[in-house]
N, CA, C and O atoms as a DFTB+ gen file, in Angstrom:
304 C
 N C O
     1  1     -32.262     -24.976       7.513
     2  2     -31.160     -24.275       8.126
     3  2     -31.283     -24.321       9.645
     4  3     -30.297     -24.585      10.333
     5  1     -32.472     -24.068      10.177
     6  2     -32.652     -24.098      11.629
     7  2     -32.397     -25.504      12.157
     8  3     -31.818     -25.678      13.229
     9  1     -32.829     -26.500      11.402
    10  2     -32.591     -27.890      11.810
    11  2     -31.097     -28.172      11.858
    12  3     -30.617     -28.811      12.794
    13  1     -30.351     -27.697      10.848
    14  2     -28.895     -27.893      10.822
    15  2     -28.215     -27.200      11.985
    16  3     -27.308     -27.763      12.598
    17  1     -28.641     -25.990      12.296
    18  2     -28.026     -25.238      13.387
    19  2     -28.346     -25.887      14.733
    20  3     -27.479     -26.013      15.597
    21  1     -29.605     -26.297      14.894
    22  2     -30.025     -26.859      16.189
    23  2     -29.355     -28.207      16.476
    24  3     -28.903     -28.459      17.593
    25  1     -29.298     -29.062      15.462
    26  2     -28.722     -30.395      15.667
    27  2     -27.244     -30.471      15.326
    28  3     -26.618     -31.503      15.566
    29  1     -26.676     -29.425      14.781
    30  2     -25.246     -29.391      14.487
    31  2     -24.825     -30.324      13.377
    32  3     -23.706     -30.837      13.396
    33  1     -25.707     -30.560      12.397
    34  2     -25.376     -31.477      11.316
    35  2     -24.626     -30.793      10.186
    36  3     -24.167     -31.461       9.260
    37  1     -24.495     -29.480      10.243
    38  2     -23.798     -28.742       9.200
    39  2     -22.468     -28.246       9.733
    40  3     -22.359     -27.854      10.895
    41  1     -21.467     -28.265       8.883
    42  2     -20.149     -27.766       9.285
    43  2     -19.939     -26.312       8.873
    44  3     -18.872     -25.747       9.111
    45  1     -20.956     -25.704       8.254
    46  2     -20.827     -24.314       7.821
    47  2     -20.909     -23.354       8.992
    48  3     -21.559     -23.625      10.002
    49  1     -20.241     -22.241       8.834
    50  2     -20.333     -21.161       9.805
    51  2     -21.493     -20.266       9.388
    52  3     -21.424     -19.624       8.340
    53  1     -22.560     -20.211      10.187
    54  2     -23.762     -19.481       9.826
    55  2     -23.732     -18.038      10.299
    56  3     -24.768     -17.373      10.264
    57  1     -22.609     -17.534      10.732
    58  2     -22.554     -16.168      11.244
    59  2     -22.272     -15.176      10.127
    60  3     -21.539     -15.487       9.189
    61  1     -22.837     -14.011      10.220
    62  2     -22.497     -12.832       9.426
    63  2     -22.434     -13.073       7.926
    64  3     -21.346     -13.099       7.350
    65  1     -23.572     -13.249       7.292
    66  2     -23.613     -13.313       5.840
    67  2     -23.591     -14.708       5.270
    68  3     -23.874     -14.872       4.084
    69  1     -23.274     -15.716       6.044
    70  2     -23.227     -17.067       5.510
    71  2     -24.611     -17.581       5.159
    72  3     -24.741     -18.484       4.333
    73  1     -25.640     -17.027       5.767
    74  2     -26.996     -17.493       5.479
    75  2     -27.438     -17.060       4.088
    76  3     -28.292     -17.709       3.483
    77  1     -26.881     -15.996       3.581
    78  2     -27.346     -15.464       2.313
    79  2     -26.511     -15.916       1.125
    80  3     -27.017     -15.950       0.004
    81  1     -25.271     -16.256       1.334
    82  2     -24.379     -16.613       0.237
    83  2     -23.894     -18.054       0.377
    84  3     -23.617     -18.518       1.483
    85  1     -23.793     -18.751      -0.740
    86  2     -23.157     -20.070      -0.684
    87  2     -21.676     -19.921      -0.314
    88  3     -21.094     -18.844      -0.449
    89  1     -21.094     -21.001       0.145
    90  2     -19.711     -20.947       0.644
    91  2     -18.729     -20.466      -0.426
    92  3     -17.823     -19.693      -0.114
    93  1     -18.884     -20.898      -1.667
    94  2     -17.969     -20.481      -2.736
    95  2     -18.052     -18.990      -3.025
    96  3     -17.035     -18.321      -3.211
    97  1     -19.274     -18.483      -3.062
    98  2     -19.446     -17.053      -3.317
    99  2     -18.943     -16.225      -2.143
   100  3     -18.369     -15.152      -2.328
   101  1     -19.160     -16.729      -0.943
   102  2     -18.669     -16.010       0.231
   103  2     -17.147     -15.930       0.213
   104  3     -16.575     -14.883       0.517
   105  1     -16.491     -17.029      -0.142
   106  2     -15.029     -17.040      -0.222
   107  2     -14.535     -16.050      -1.277
   108  3     -13.568     -15.323      -1.049
   109  1     -15.210     -16.026      -2.442
   110  2     -14.819     -15.101      -3.509
   111  2     -15.007     -13.653      -3.071
   112  3     -14.172     -12.796      -3.360
   113  1     -16.112     -13.386      -2.369
   114  2     -16.372     -12.028      -1.897
   115  2     -15.329     -11.596      -0.865
   116  3     -14.843     -10.466      -0.913
   117  1     -14.986     -12.480       0.058
   118  2     -13.984     -12.137       1.064
   119  2     -12.598     -11.955       0.442
   120  3     -11.809     -11.140       0.921
   121  1     -12.297     -12.706      -0.622
   122  2     -11.026     -12.507      -1.327
   123  2     -10.986     -11.129      -1.983
   124  3      -9.947     -10.469      -1.983
   125  1     -12.114     -10.695      -2.541
   126  2     -12.164      -9.357      -3.139
   127  2     -12.005      -8.274      -2.074
   128  3     -11.344      -7.262      -2.311
   129  1     -12.603      -8.481      -0.910
   130  2     -12.447      -7.522       0.183
   131  2     -10.986      -7.446       0.607
   132  3     -10.473      -6.358       0.872
   133  1     -10.310      -8.595       0.672
   134  2      -8.889      -8.587       1.014
   135  2      -8.065      -7.850      -0.026
   136  3      -7.112      -7.151       0.316
   137  1      -8.431      -8.002      -1.314
   138  2      -7.726      -7.281      -2.375
   139  2      -7.909      -5.774      -2.222
   140  3      -6.960      -5.012      -2.405
   141  1      -9.113      -5.346      -1.890
   142  2      -9.379      -3.914      -1.706
   143  2      -8.579      -3.383      -0.519
   144  3      -8.009      -2.294      -0.596
   145  1      -8.532      -4.143       0.578
   146  2      -7.754      -3.716       1.738
   147  2      -6.277      -3.580       1.382
   148  3      -5.622      -2.638       1.828
   149  1      -5.741      -4.512       0.583
   150  2      -4.345      -4.439       0.148
   151  2      -4.127      -3.189      -0.706
   152  3      -3.132      -2.486      -0.528
   153  1      -5.052      -2.906      -1.634
   154  2      -4.920      -1.726      -2.493
   155  2      -4.972      -0.439      -1.670
   156  3      -4.247       0.511      -1.964
   157  1      -5.815      -0.401      -0.652
   158  2      -5.899       0.789       0.199
   159  2      -4.593       0.982       0.954
   160  3      -4.113       2.108       1.083
   161  1      -4.006      -0.117       1.460
   162  2      -2.724       0.012       2.165
   163  2      -1.633       0.514       1.228
   164  3      -0.813       1.341       1.628
   165  1      -1.606       0.030      -0.016
   166  2      -0.612       0.493      -0.979
   167  2      -0.822       1.967      -1.304
   168  3       0.144       2.723      -1.416
   169  1      -2.076       2.378      -1.455
   170  2      -2.370       3.786      -1.740
   171  2      -1.954       4.670      -0.578
   172  3      -1.446       5.773      -0.784
   173  1      -2.165       4.194       0.637
   174  2      -1.793       5.016       1.786
   175  2      -0.282       5.192       1.859
   176  3       0.197       6.241       2.291
   177  1       0.473       4.181       1.445
   178  2       1.935       4.328       1.408
   179  2       2.349       5.383       0.391
   180  3       3.247       6.182       0.657
   181  1       1.703       5.392      -0.774
   182  2       2.032       6.392      -1.789
   183  2       1.652       7.797      -1.322
   184  3       2.386       8.755      -1.565
   185  1       0.512       7.916      -0.658
   186  2       0.101       9.220      -0.135
   187  2       1.078       9.685       0.936
   188  3       1.405      10.870       1.002
   189  1       1.542       8.776       1.767
   190  2       2.498       9.130       2.810
   191  2       3.807       9.624       2.195
   192  3       4.378      10.606       2.670
   193  1       4.281       8.966       1.162
   194  2       5.510       9.400       0.487
   195  2       5.310      10.784      -0.123
   196  3       6.202      11.630      -0.040
   197  1       4.154      11.025      -0.733
   198  2       3.869      12.334      -1.318
   199  2       3.814      13.434      -0.273
   200  3       4.340      14.525      -0.493
   201  1       3.186      13.161       0.855
   202  2       3.111      14.164       1.921
   203  2       4.487      14.459       2.505
   204  3       4.800      15.611       2.805
   205  1       5.310      13.424       2.668
   206  2       6.671      13.657       3.168
   207  2       7.489      14.491       2.185
   208  3       8.256      15.363       2.592
   209  1       7.325      14.223       0.897
   210  2       8.042      15.002      -0.118
   211  2       7.580      16.459      -0.107
   212  3       8.395      17.376      -0.207
   213  1       6.288      16.662       0.013
   214  2       5.755      18.019       0.062
   215  2       6.246      18.763       1.297
   216  3       6.608      19.935       1.202
   217  1       6.265      18.105       2.454
   218  2       6.738      18.781       3.662
   219  2       8.238      19.072       3.579
   220  3       8.701      20.088       4.097
   221  1       8.998      18.189       2.931
   222  2      10.427      18.459       2.749
   223  2      10.638      19.659       1.830
   224  3      11.526      20.476       2.074
   225  1       9.837      19.773       0.785
   226  2       9.962      20.917      -0.126
   227  2       9.600      22.221       0.585
   228  3      10.276      23.234       0.403
   229  1       8.546      22.202       1.388
   230  2       8.161      23.405       2.136
   231  2       9.246      23.772       3.136
   232  3       9.546      24.951       3.322
   233  1       9.834      22.774       3.781
   234  2      10.940      23.040       4.715
   235  2      12.142      23.634       4.013
   236  3      12.791      24.534       4.548
   237  1      12.452      23.139       2.808
   238  2      13.573      23.681       2.047
   239  2      13.328      25.147       1.681
   240  3      14.238      25.972       1.763
   241  1      12.104      25.463       1.281
   242  2      11.773      26.848       0.944
   243  2      11.894      27.735       2.185
   244  3      12.390      28.858       2.101
   245  1      11.441      27.231       3.330
   246  2      11.526      28.017       4.561
   247  2      12.981      28.270       4.954
   248  3      13.331      29.382       5.349
   249  1      13.825      27.251       4.848
   250  2      15.241      27.429       5.192
   251  2      15.912      28.384       4.222
   252  3      16.723      29.211       4.638
   253  1      15.595      28.289       2.942
   254  2      16.221      29.200       1.978
   255  2      15.764      30.644       2.210
   256  3      16.550      31.574       2.032
   257  1      14.508      30.837       2.605
   258  2      14.039      32.191       2.920
   259  2      14.727      32.732       4.170
   260  3      15.094      33.907       4.211
   261  1      14.906      31.901       5.181
   262  2      15.620      32.340       6.382
   263  2      17.067      32.702       6.055
   264  3      17.588      33.695       6.562
   265  1      17.704      31.914       5.226
   266  2      19.099      32.202       4.850
   267  2      19.168      33.522       4.079
   268  3      20.062      34.338       4.301
   269  1      18.209      33.718       3.168
   270  2      18.197      34.937       2.353
   271  2      17.967      36.163       3.242
   272  3      18.612      37.193       3.049
   273  1      17.066      36.064       4.201
   274  2      16.767      37.203       5.067
   275  2      17.907      37.485       6.050
   276  3      18.132      38.639       6.416
   277  1      18.615      36.464       6.472
   278  2      19.664      36.671       7.481
   279  2      21.006      37.050       6.890
   280  3      21.909      37.434       7.634
   281  1      21.170      36.957       5.592
   282  2      22.507      37.185       5.030
   283  2      22.625      38.517       4.281
   284  3      23.446      38.619       3.369
   285  1      21.860      39.511       4.621
   286  2      21.974      40.876       4.078
   287  2      21.940      40.935       2.563
   288  3      22.503      41.853       1.967
   289  1      21.291      39.974       1.934
   290  2      21.096      40.069       0.488
   291  2      19.893      40.951       0.244
   292  3      18.928      40.907       1.007
   293  1      19.933      41.755      -0.812
   294  2      18.752      42.578      -1.106
   295  2      17.613      41.690      -1.561
   296  3      17.842      40.715      -2.278
   297  1      16.395      42.002      -1.164
   298  2      15.241      41.188      -1.596
   299  2      14.988      41.346      -3.089
   300  3      15.312      42.380      -3.674
   301  1      14.424      40.348      -3.685
   302  2      14.171      40.384      -5.130
   303  2      12.786      40.809      -5.421
   304  3      12.399      40.896      -6.587
């Protein structure tokens, strides 16, 4: 490996993990990491939609309470 790096006879990228994994396994591992990143982005979108729905529901309850208090209706 040192001979390949020193004389430049290898076309492999020896940075960050390439020394420990063959090229095929490294590619498969990086593809799995990309899949996990995609799944996390999809999950964050679902969480964002849920939080927006929850805040809209809380806002609706607050507006209905303000309307009830301001319109001289007897409390229940």
